[in-house]
One Martini backbone bead per residue (centre of mass of N, CA, C, O) as a GRO file, in nm:
protein
  174
    1MET     BB    1   0.100   0.035   0.018
    2ARG     BB    2   0.004   0.373  -0.046
    3PHE     BB    3   0.054   0.692   0.119
    4VAL     BB    4  -0.140   0.986   0.042
    5PRO     BB    5  -0.147   1.296   0.094
    6THR     BB    6  -0.345   1.566   0.157
    7ALA     BB    7  -0.465   1.887   0.222
    8LEU     BB    8  -0.558   1.734   0.471
    9GLN     BB    9  -0.514   1.671   0.785
   10GLY     BB   10  -0.479   1.311   0.775
   11VAL     BB   11  -0.575   1.282   0.494
   12THR     BB   12  -0.587   0.975   0.290
   13ILE     BB   13  -0.450   0.801   0.026
   14ILE     BB   14  -0.497   0.458  -0.078
   15GLU     BB   15  -0.280   0.260  -0.254
   16LEU     BB   16  -0.273  -0.029  -0.425
   17ASP     BB   17  -0.108  -0.342  -0.421
   18GLU     BB   18  -0.072  -0.556  -0.686
   19ILE     BB   19  -0.120  -0.907  -0.753
   20GLU     BB   20  -0.065  -1.056  -1.060
   21ASP     BB   21  -0.251  -1.282  -1.274
   22ASN     BB   22  -0.452  -1.491  -1.461
   23ARG     BB   23  -0.698  -1.432  -1.247
   24GLY     BB   24  -0.574  -1.139  -1.154
   25PHE     BB   25  -0.598  -0.997  -0.829
   26PHE     BB   26  -0.421  -0.890  -0.529
   27ALA     BB   27  -0.522  -0.698  -0.225
   28ARG     BB   28  -0.470  -0.498   0.031
   29THR     BB   29  -0.688  -0.282   0.250
   30PHE     BB   30  -0.565  -0.392   0.532
   31CYS     BB   31  -0.288  -0.297   0.765
   32GLU     BB   32  -0.192  -0.225   1.067
   33GLU     BB   33   0.116  -0.190   1.023
   34GLU     BB   34   0.109  -0.003   0.774
   35PHE     BB   35  -0.059   0.216   0.903
   36LYS     BB   36   0.135   0.283   1.135
   37ARG     BB   37   0.376   0.365   0.950
   38ALA     BB   38   0.174   0.607   0.838
   39GLY     BB   39   0.017   0.720   1.112
   40ILE     BB   40  -0.224   0.503   1.139
   41PHE     BB   41  -0.458   0.459   1.410
   42MET     BB   42  -0.665   0.165   1.362
   43GLU     BB   43  -0.953   0.022   1.487
   44ILE     BB   44  -1.173  -0.213   1.390
   45ARG     BB   45  -1.537  -0.197   1.473
   46GLN     BB   46  -1.659  -0.162   1.174
   47ALA     BB   47  -1.864  -0.268   0.889
   48ASN     BB   48  -1.980  -0.116   0.583
   49MET     BB   49  -2.263  -0.088   0.344
   50SER     BB   50  -2.357   0.074   0.034
   51HIS     BB   51  -2.638   0.101  -0.176
   52ASN     BB   52  -2.677   0.270  -0.504
   53ARG     BB   53  -2.903   0.297  -0.756
   54ARG     BB   54  -2.838   0.597  -0.825
   55ALA     BB   55  -2.737   0.847  -0.982
   56PHE     BB   56  -2.677   1.116  -0.776
   57THR     BB   57  -2.631   1.015  -0.492
   58LEU     BB   58  -2.653   1.142  -0.160
   59ARG     BB   59  -2.420   1.115   0.119
   60GLY     BB   60  -2.445   1.352   0.353
   61LEU     BB   61  -2.270   1.489   0.605
   62HIS     BB   62  -2.094   1.277   0.830
   63TYR     BB   63  -2.079   1.235   1.197
   64GLN     BB   64  -1.912   1.192   1.516
   65VAL     BB   65  -1.897   1.240   1.844
   66GLU     BB   66  -1.765   1.239   2.126
   67PRO     BB   67  -1.650   0.917   2.190
   68TYR     BB   68  -1.749   0.837   1.859
   69ALA     BB   69  -1.546   0.909   1.675
   70GLU     BB   70  -1.468   0.850   1.316
   71PRO     BB   71  -1.269   0.660   1.169
   72LYS     BB   72  -1.209   0.609   0.805
   73VAL     BB   73  -1.256   0.372   0.534
   74VAL     BB   74  -1.301   0.418   0.179
   75GLN     BB   75  -1.477   0.207  -0.070
   76CYS     BB   76  -1.524   0.138  -0.411
   77VAL     BB   77  -1.665  -0.172  -0.555
   78ARG     BB   78  -1.897  -0.019  -0.727
   79GLY     BB   79  -1.860   0.202  -0.957
   80ARG     BB   80  -1.893   0.565  -0.877
   81ILE     BB   81  -1.732   0.827  -0.678
   82TRP     BB   82  -1.758   1.127  -0.478
   83ASP     BB   83  -1.530   1.188  -0.220
   84VAL     BB   84  -1.576   1.351   0.108
   85ALA     BB   85  -1.383   1.569   0.322
   86VAL     BB   86  -1.434   1.744   0.640
   87ASP     BB   87  -1.283   1.969   0.852
   88LEU     BB   88  -1.394   1.978   1.217
   89ARG     BB   89  -1.118   2.065   1.357
   90PRO     BB   90  -1.035   2.340   1.536
   91GLU     BB   91  -0.709   2.261   1.567
   92SER     BB   92  -0.677   2.263   1.270
   93LYS     BB   93  -0.519   2.384   0.980
   94THR     BB   94  -0.793   2.263   0.801
   95TYR     BB   95  -1.032   2.406   0.892
   96CYS     BB   96  -1.313   2.385   0.678
   97GLN     BB   97  -1.194   2.196   0.484
   98TRP     BB   98  -1.164   2.018   0.165
   99VAL     BB   99  -1.186   1.686   0.005
  100GLY     BB  100  -1.181   1.527  -0.324
  101ILE     BB  101  -1.248   1.193  -0.463
  102GLU     BB  102  -1.222   0.939  -0.682
  103LEU     BB  103  -1.403   0.628  -0.671
  104SER     BB  104  -1.302   0.293  -0.783
  105PRO     BB  105  -1.213  -0.012  -0.889
  106GLU     BB  106  -1.004   0.099  -1.100
  107GLU     BB  107  -0.838   0.285  -0.902
  108ARG     BB  108  -0.748   0.142  -0.638
  109ARG     BB  109  -0.867   0.319  -0.388
  110LEU     BB  110  -0.859   0.495  -0.077
  111HIS     BB  111  -1.026   0.670   0.206
  112TYR     BB  112  -0.887   0.852   0.469
  113MET     BB  113  -1.033   0.951   0.792
  114PRO     BB  114  -1.034   1.115   1.070
  115ARG     BB  115  -1.126   1.229   1.336
  116GLY     BB  116  -1.345   1.509   1.270
  117CYS     BB  117  -1.468   1.416   0.999
  118ALA     BB  118  -1.660   1.465   0.739
  119HIS     BB  119  -1.883   1.256   0.533
  120GLY     BB  120  -1.922   1.217   0.169
  121PHE     BB  121  -2.127   1.126  -0.128
  122LEU     BB  122  -2.135   1.089  -0.492
  123THR     BB  123  -2.283   0.938  -0.736
  124LEU     BB  124  -2.182   0.854  -1.089
  125GLU     BB  125  -2.336   0.577  -1.073
  126PRO     BB  126  -2.512   0.320  -1.091
  127ASN     BB  127  -2.472   0.084  -0.865
  128SER     BB  128  -2.319   0.183  -0.599
  129ASP     BB  129  -2.056   0.053  -0.389
  130VAL     BB  130  -1.985   0.098  -0.033
  131VAL     BB  131  -1.703   0.068   0.185
  132TYR     BB  132  -1.662   0.063   0.548
  133LEU     BB  133  -1.414   0.139   0.785
  134MET     BB  134  -1.448   0.147   1.137
  135GLY     BB  135  -1.324   0.307   1.453
  136ALA     BB  136  -1.636   0.305   1.537
  137PRO     BB  137  -1.928   0.287   1.662
  138TYR     BB  138  -2.257   0.316   1.624
  139VAL     BB  139  -2.419   0.622   1.762
  140ALA     BB  140  -2.700   0.795   1.747
  141GLU     BB  141  -2.640   1.026   1.968
  142SER     BB  142  -2.359   1.108   1.797
  143ARG     BB  143  -2.487   1.208   1.552
  144ARG     BB  144  -2.403   1.407   1.261
  145GLY     BB  145  -2.438   1.709   1.045
  146VAL     BB  146  -2.381   1.853   0.721
  147ARG     BB  147  -2.428   2.036   0.457
  148TRP     BB  148  -2.339   1.978   0.128
  149ASN     BB  149  -2.393   2.318   0.050
  150ASP     BB  150  -2.227   2.473   0.242
  151PRO     BB  151  -2.065   2.781   0.234
  152ALA     BB  152  -1.838   2.719   0.449
  153PHE     BB  153  -1.697   2.512   0.225
  154GLY     BB  154  -1.733   2.497  -0.096
  155ILE     BB  155  -1.815   2.250  -0.247
  156GLU     BB  156  -1.715   2.070  -0.546
  157TRP     BB  157  -1.941   1.928  -0.722
  158PRO     BB  158  -1.995   1.743  -1.022
  159ALA     BB  159  -2.304   1.742  -0.921
  160GLN     BB  160  -2.631   1.724  -0.878
  161PRO     BB  161  -2.847   1.602  -0.677
  162VAL     BB  162  -3.137   1.356  -0.693
  163GLU     BB  163  -3.058   1.199  -0.419
  164MET     BB  164  -3.186   1.213  -0.074
  165SER     BB  165  -3.225   1.260   0.238
  166GLU     BB  166  -3.394   1.448   0.456
  167ARG     BB  167  -3.172   1.480   0.659
  168ASP     BB  168  -2.947   1.579   0.462
  169ALA     BB  169  -3.121   1.826   0.352
  170GLY     BB  170  -3.175   1.952   0.670
  171TYR     BB  171  -2.925   2.069   0.736
  172SER     BB  172  -2.761   2.312   0.877
  173ASP     BB  173  -2.565   2.551   0.917
  174PHE     BB  174  -2.234   2.578   1.038
   0.00000   0.00000   0.00000
């Protein structure tokens, strides 16, 4: 695995090292020791998957507050998404800044974000499946969100969403 820093403090792109042969390829998507060597200390507490039927479905921007703040690793295993992290850590040098990357099975990369970052994505193709490795369990009382188009962040989405939950559409300004 190769760990590529982004413009956001602690947010990292993880590029997979593939071992290919006539069957296809094999690649590790998580290795605690390699993550530690890259400065990422994450114990996986939960794994999630979302299936998104329509292109331009938006999920997010979600996060949890302490003590259940979630570090996460996001991977698109089918389809294509625009994946976004927003830094909501007041002590961070990149507070209120965002980074977005395209994820797809063909790209063979993952998106890591530390505790204190909000996460969301927009599907770019129908039937996009996203897998999340979570460093904290889901606790409903700890969940929070910020609006996907909040001017405080100025996120440049590649398209307008056509599908989202009422909750995600109703978050107030940051």
